[in-house]
C-alpha positions in Angstrom: 27.3 -12.9 54.2 25.2 -11.5 57.0 21.2 -11.7 56.5 20.6 -7.8 54.8 22.5 -8.7 52.2 20.6 -11.5 51.5 18.0 -10.2 52.0 19.1 -7.3 49.7 19.5 -9.3 46.6 16.7 -12.0 47.2 14.0 -8.1 47.1 16.7 -7.4 44.1 16.6 -9.6 42.1 12.5 -10.5 42.0 12.5 -6.5 41.6 14.8 -7.3 38.7 12.5 -10.8 37.9 9.0 -8.5 38.4 10.5 -5.3 36.1 12.6 -7.7 33.0 10.0 -10.9 31.8 6.7 -7.9 31.5 9.6 -5.4 29.8 10.6 -8.5 27.3 7.0 -10.1 27.1 6.0 -6.4 25.5 9.5 -5.1 23.4 8.6 -9.3 22.0 5.0 -7.7 20.8 6.3 -4.5 19.5 8.6 -6.4 16.8 6.2 -9.5 15.9 2.9 -6.1 15.3 6.3 -4.6 13.6 6.8 -7.4 12.0 2.6 -8.0 10.7 2.5 -5.3 9.6 6.0 -6.0 7.3 4.3 -8.3 6.1 0.5 -7.1 5.6 2.3 -4.5 4.0 4.4 -7.0 1.5 1.3 -8.9 0.1 -1.0 -6.1 -0.3 1.6 -4.7 -2.2 2.3 -7.2 -4.4 -1.0 -8.0 -4.9 -1.9 -4.7 -5.8 0.3 -4.6 -8.0 -1.4 -8.1 -9.9 -4.4 -6.7 -9.5 -3.7 -3.2 -11.2 -1.7 -5.8 -14.2 -5.2 -8.0 -14.6 -7.3 -4.9 -14.5 -4.7 -3.7 -17.9 -5.3 -7.2 -19.2 -9.1 -7.3 -19.1 -9.0 -3.8 -21.1 -7.0 -5.4 -23.5 -9.0 -9.0 -23.3 -12.1 -7.0 -23.9 -10.9 -5.1 -27.4 -8.9 -8.2 -28.7 -12.6 -10.8 -27.8 -14.3 -8.9 -30.5 -12.6 -9.8 -32.8 -9.4 -12.0 -32.2 -9.0 -15.0 -30.4 -7.1 -14.2 -27.4 -3.9 -16.9 -25.8 -3.3 -15.7 -22.2 -4.7 -15.6 -18.9 -4.7 -13.3 -15.7 -1.9 -13.7 -14.1 -2.7 -15.4 -11.0 1.3 -15.5 -9.1 1.4 -13.1 -6.3 -1.9 -14.6 -5.2 -0.9 -18.1 -5.2 2.4 -17.6 -3.9 0.5 -15.5 -0.8 -2.6 -18.1 -0.2 -0.1 -21.0 0.0 1.9 -18.2 3.3 -1.9 -17.6 4.6 -3.0 -14.2 4.7 -3.7 -14.2 8.6 -0.8 -10.6 8.9 -4.5 -9.1 7.5 -6.2 -7.9 10.0 -8.6 -6.3 7.9 -10.9 -9.2 7.3 -12.9 -7.8 4.9 -10.2 -6.4 2.3 -9.4 -10.4 2.2 -13.0 -11.2 1.4 -13.4 -9.0 -1.0 -9.9 -9.9 -2.0 -10.7 -13.9 -2.6 -13.7 -13.1 -4.0 -12.1 -11.1 -6.6 -9.9 -14.3 -7.7 -12.1 -16.4 -7.3 -13.9 -14.4 -10.3 -9.7 -14.1 -12.2 -9.9 -18.4 -11.6 -13.3 -18.5 -13.1 -12.6 -15.4 -16.3 -9.0 -17.9 -17.0 -11.5 -20.6 -17.5 -13.6 -19.1 -19.3 -10.4 -17.8 -21.6 -8.9 -21.7 -21.5 -12.3 -22.8 -23.2 -13.1 -19.7 -25.6 -8.8 -20.2 -26.3 -9.4 -24.2 -27.0 -12.7 -23.6 -28.5 -11.3 -22.2 -31.4 -8.5 -25.0 -32.0 -11.2 -27.8 -31.5 -13.8 -29.5 -34.1 -16.0 -26.7 -34.1 -14.0 -24.1 -35.7 -15.9 -26.1 -38.9 -19.3 -26.0 -38.0 -21.1 -23.7 -39.9 -22.6 -22.1 -36.8 -19.2 -21.6 -35.7 -19.3 -17.8 -35.2 -22.4 -18.3 -33.6 -21.1 -20.4 -31.2 -18.4 -18.4 -30.6 -20.2 -15.1 -29.9 -22.4 -17.2 -27.5 -18.9 -17.5 -25.2 -17.1 -14.2 -25.7 -20.5 -12.0 -24.4 -21.0 -12.8 -21.3 -16.4 -13.5 -20.8 -16.5 -9.8 -23.0 -19.4 -8.6 -19.6 -17.9 -10.7 -17.0 -14.7 -8.7 -17.7 -16.2 -5.1 -17.6 -17.5 -6.0 -14.2 -14.3 -7.5 -12.8 -12.2 -4.2 -13.7 -14.9 -1.7 -12.0 -14.3 -4.6 -9.0 -10.7 -4.8 -9.5 -10.5 -1.4 -9.3 -12.7 -0.8 -6.2 -10.3 -3.6 -4.4 -7.5 -1.5 -5.3 -8.6 1.6 -4.0 -9.1 -0.4 -0.7 -5.8 -1.8 -0.7 -4.5 1.8 -1.6 -6.3 2.9 1.6 -5.0 -0.6 4.3 -1.5 0.4 2.8 -1.9 4.1 4.7 -3.0 2.7 7.4 -0.4 0.2 7.8 2.1 2.7 7.4 1.7 4.7 9.8 2.9 3.9 13.4 0.5 2.3 16.2 
């Protein structure tokens, strides 16, 4: 082997390494970004569907609470599943904050609904002023449900916008 062959092989190897490594890193970044975008779409779609379901439940609650005891509650399963994995794939941090705030309010509403249900099956039912006590709880629940219904609509609209953005290729 002569010196010319050695230099040629050395230069070929160096050029291959100098070009190959950055290209491989670039392909890896593209692939990672694509997976992250798909994760964000999947999470946002699940949350959007759950929010739409909860919005319908909030409408139903407002009508039924005036006369009946409700025994069902808001659905928090998609939220609980996504928060255990994390929301790091969603880059719109303002949207993540809005969703987190809304689900905090959903949890608050769920506790109120549980109290309303437990109250109806407790010794309070025998009190002469039970209807007044119930009204003092149900009124704020209905008002809160109405406010949450509007907030939910806004968050769903924001999720739809984000899904449109994510649907486009960079």
